[in-house]
N, C-alpha and C positions, 0 to 999 in steps of 0.2 A: 348422664344428665343429672345436674344438681337442682333440687327444688327447695326453696326456702319458704316456710310458713311464718308469717308475722302475726302473732296472736295478741288479742286483747287480754285474754287470760290463758293460763296453762290449762289444757283440756282436762275436764272432769267427767268422763263418760259414766261414772257411777252416780253422778248427781244431776246431770242434765242431758237432754237430747242434743243440745249444741255440741257438747263434748264428744258424744258418740258420733255425730256427723263429721267432726274434724278427724277423728280416728279413722273413719271410713275413707275420707279423702286422702289421708296419709297412706293408707293401704293401697288405694287406687294408683297412686304414683309409684309406690314400691312395686306394684305388679307390672309397671312399665320399666322396671329395673333402674329406677331413679334413686339417687342418694338424697335422702330427705333430712333437712335441718329444720329446727323449730326455735324461733327467737321470740322473747317476750320480755316486757318491762315490768310486768306485775310480779308480786310475790307468789310463791307457791303455797298451796294449802295442803293439809293432810290428805285431801281427796284428789289432789293433782295426780294425773297419770305419770308413771315413771317411763318417759319416752325412750330412754336408753335401752330398756328391755325390749322395745320394738324396733331397735336398730335405727333410732332417730337421734341425731346429734342435737344437744340442747345448748342454747346460748342466752344468757341474760344480757339485755341491752338497756340503754337509758333513753328516756324521752328528751327531746330538745338538746341533743348532744351529738357533736360531729364524730364522736367515736364510732357511731353506727356507720358512718360513711366509709371509714377504713375497714370495718368488719365486712361489709357487703362487697366492697371492692376486692378484697382478698378472696372472699368466698366465690364471687363471680357466678351466681346461679343463672341457669337458663330460664327458670320460671320462679316467680315470686307470687305467693298467695296471701292476700290480706283477709283475715277472718271476720272483719267488720269494716264498714265504711269509715268509721272514726280512725281505724288503724291506717287505712289508705290516706286519709287526710294528714295524718302525722308523719308517715314514712314514704308515701308514694313519690313525692318530689325528690327525696333522697335516692330512692331506687332508680328513678329516671335519670338522674344526673350521674350516678356512679356506674350503673349497668343499663345503659340505654337500649341495648338489644334484648334484654330479658323480657319475657312475656309477663305482663301484670294481670293477675286474675283476682277478682273480688268474689269472696264467698259471702252471700248475704245472710245465711242462716234463716232469717225471715226478713220481710221488708219492714224496717223500723218505722218508716213513714206511715205504712198501713196500720201498724199496731198503735202508734201514737194517735193517728186519726180516729181510730175506734175508741180509744180511751177518752178522747175529747168529746166525741159524740155521746158516749155513755154518761160522762160527767154533766153534759148539757141536758141530758134526759131526752135526747132526740135520736131517731134512727140514723145509722151511718149512711152518708151520701157522698157524692164526689167532692163536694166542697171541703170535706174534712181531709181529703187527700192533699189539699194545698196547705201543707205545714212545713216548717223549717227543716224537720228531719227528712221529709220526702225530697226537698230541694237539694239538700246536702248529699243525700243518698244517690239521687239521679246524677248529680255532678260527678260523683265517684264512679258510677257505672260508665259514664262517657270517658272518663280519664283512663279507665282500664281497657285492656285489650279484650277481655272476656269476663262476664259475670255469671256465676252459677246461681240458679234459682231452683229452690227445692219443691215449690208448689206450682201445679198447673194453673191454679187460680191467679197466682202472682205473675206468672208468665203472661197470661191474658191481660192483666192489668197494665203491665209494663208496655206491652205491644199496642194494645188498643186504646188505652186511656192516655198514657204518657208518650206514646208514639216512638218508643225506643226501637231502633232497627234490629232486625233478626240477628245480624252478625254480632251484636253486642251482648246478647243473652243466650244462655244455654240451660235447658231444663235437665236437672239431675236430681232425682228424688233420693230417698233413703236407699242404701245398698245393702240388702240382706240376703241370706241364704233361703232357698225355698223351703216350705213346710212339707215334709215327706209324710207318707202314710205311716211310717214307723214312728215319727214324732207324734202324730195324732193319736196313735194307739197307746202312747205313754201318758197322755194327758189324763188328769183326774176327771172322772165322769161327773155328771150333773149332781147325783145324789151324794157324792163325797165332798162337794164344795158347799161353802156357806158364807154368808155376809157380803157386804159391799166394800169396794176399795176405790181409792183414788190416790194418785201419786204425782209429785211434781216439786221442783225446787221452790222453796218459799220466797226466795229473793226475786223470783220472776213474778211481776205484778199480776198477770192474768191468772196464774195458779192460785195466788192468795185470794183474789176476787172470787174465783170459783168455789173455794173452800167456804168463804163467807156465805155465798148463795146456798151451798149445801146445808150449812148450819141453820140459817134463818128461814129459808124459803122451801127447800125441798125435803130435807130429812124429817121435819115434823109431819109432812104428808105421808111419807113412806112408813114411818113408825106407827101411824094410826092403823095401817093395814098389815104391817109385819112387826109387831111389838118385840119379837125375839131377835130380830136381825140386828147386826152391828154395822156401823159405818167406820171404816178404818182409813185414816189419813196418814200417808207417808210422804216425806219430803226432806231434803237437805236444808240446813241452815234455818231451822225454826227459831223465831224470836219470841219474846214474852207475849206479844199480841197474838201470835199464832197458837201457842200452847194454852192460852187462856180459854180457847174454845173447847178444850178437852173436857168432856163431861160424861163419866161412866154411867151416871143415872139416866142419861138419855141414849146410852149405847153409842155415843159419839166420841171416838178416840183419835187424838192427835198424837202420833207415835214417833215422829222424827224420821231420820233416814233409815231406809231399809237396807240391810246388808246385801240383799239380792232383790232387785225390783221384780224379776220374773217369778221368784219364789212366792212373794206375797200376792202377786196378781194371779198366779195359777191356783192358789188356794181359795181365792174368792170366786163367787158365782157370777157377779156382775161388776163391771167397772163403771164409775160415774164421772163425767167430765163436763160440768155445766159452764163452759167457757163462753163469755160474751165479748171478750177482747182477745187480742193476740193476733198472730200471723204465722205463716209457714206451715209445716206439718207438725202434728202433735205426737211426740215420741211415746207418750203413755198409751195412745190408741194403737200404735203399731205394736208396742209391747203386749197389749191385750190380745191382739190377733195372733201373735206368736205364742201366746200361752193358752190359746183356745178359750179366752174369756170374753163373752159378749159385752157390749158397752152401750151406754146411753149418753149422748152428747148433744151439742147444739150445732147450728149451721156453721158457726165459726170453727168449732172443734172438728167437724167432719170435712171441712174445706180442703180440697186437694187430696183427700185420702183415698176415696173409693171410685172417683171418676163416674163412669156409667154403670158400674157394678152395684149390687145391693150392699148396703152397709152391714157391718156385723153387729146389728142391734137396731137402735132407734135414734132418730135425729129430730129434735124439737127445741124451740126457743121458749115455749110456754112452760113455766115451772110446774103447773098442775099436771099437764100432759107428761112432762118429764118424770114426775113421781109415779104416775100410773104406768108409764112404759117400763120403768125400773121394776115395779112390783110384778108386772105381767111377765117379764123375762125371768124374774126370780122364781116364779111359781109354775111356769109352763115349760116342761122339759122338751117338748117338740119345737116350740118357737126358739128356745135356747140353743138346741142342736142346729137348727137352720141358720141362726145367726153365727154360730161357731164356724160352720162350713163357709159362710160368706166371707169370714175373715181369712180363711185359708186361700180362697180364690183371689182376694184382693192382694195378699202378700205375693202369691205366686205369679200373678199377672202384671202387677204394677211396680214391684220393688225388687225384682230378682237381680241379684248382684251380677251374675255372669253376663246378662244382656247389657246392663247399663255400663259395665266396665268396658265392654267392646265399643259401645257408642262414644263413651268419654275418651277412650284412647284414640279413636279415629279423629275426634274433634281436636285434641291436643296436637296430633301429628299434622293435621291440616293447618293449624295455626302456626306451628313451627316452620312450616314450608312457605307460608304466605303472610308472614307477619307485616312486612312493609306494605303490601297491598292492602291489608286490612286497615292499617293506620292511615293510609292515604284516603280511604273512603270514610273515615270517621272525622270529618272536619269539625264537628261540634266539640269533640275531644281536644282537637288542636287549639280551638278557641279557649277552652278552659285551662290549657297549659300556658296561655299567654301571661306574661309577668304581671299584668294589671289585675289578674284574677287569682293571684297566688297569695292570698291572705294567710293561709296556714303556714306556708313556707316562711314568709317574712316575720310572722309572729313567733315561729319557732326559733328563728335566728335571733330575734330580739330577746327572747327568754334566755337563750344560751349565753348571750353577752351579759345579760343582767345577772345571771347566776355566777358568772366569773367575778 
């Protein structure tokens, strides 16, 4: 079986949770003995994963160019995965025309419509409500979901939103969280103990707006409150692609350090005593919080940060949207070894019960097998998708053709 991933960017697992997620999906298909290909029109960066080392065939493609038609027709994959809805808009119609029997899968990473809606609410100074879900990103994303045969959703909260608010049928969406190995007793025994850890840490790609906003809140609202109670503690900020506006926040006199990309996210997180993530926008699951759990590092975050992470289990730390409470919770965890140890154990339970790779791979493989066997039946029951494939609604297709002719 051939599986083709069409990427918005080349995966960068060292710099983003999105890159890690794509690598997990590639491995999931390889565990099904699939031959995996990855095609992308973006330029590679020094942080891009060398997919060839993972037995993945790489292909550079062009936007708005019929050369892609010949490429995918010759490859003839049984499954095509779009790693964002904008990629499905660009290439979905070409896949459908050249390989009509190929299963088309959309990987959302996170719901962009939800993220953009939260950003709009924050900018307006109002709490997020359903009206902010009515944005152009959400409309385009939902259209892409219906045009595909299956959409992978990483967060239980977003599954509920799609099913209950947007009324997307069950058959169109599939819950697939992070896929990680369980935390064994041996791993726990090798973690640094409370007394050998110090300082606070946060981490995240600076190009991702929610991460940048959270660093600003740390600097202006939260860290001054923590410093009053813990004057010797340091706040260490790590993240790829820092720009001048980010590094300007670096202030050693305030023990506030903007340190750029960490060579190893787990190394800097496991050295810290507490991870802070004051996220007020964003969507999906937060890779930094999963990393913290895997490193035995308790965390303090917001409701958006914890969303979809712990389900009905106790969080590995504290969750609050009030900045004063946030600072107090951070100080309390930092000073109380008993509460700290309890939060650490909560993280172990969350990882082992909610994200265990072996369980979710079996569920995912079963779903893919079912889809391969009943693809035509599934498409017959998705009439909304058929409507969206009507030529009168194919703006992306005809715009792409127009651009290609213009480029000639």
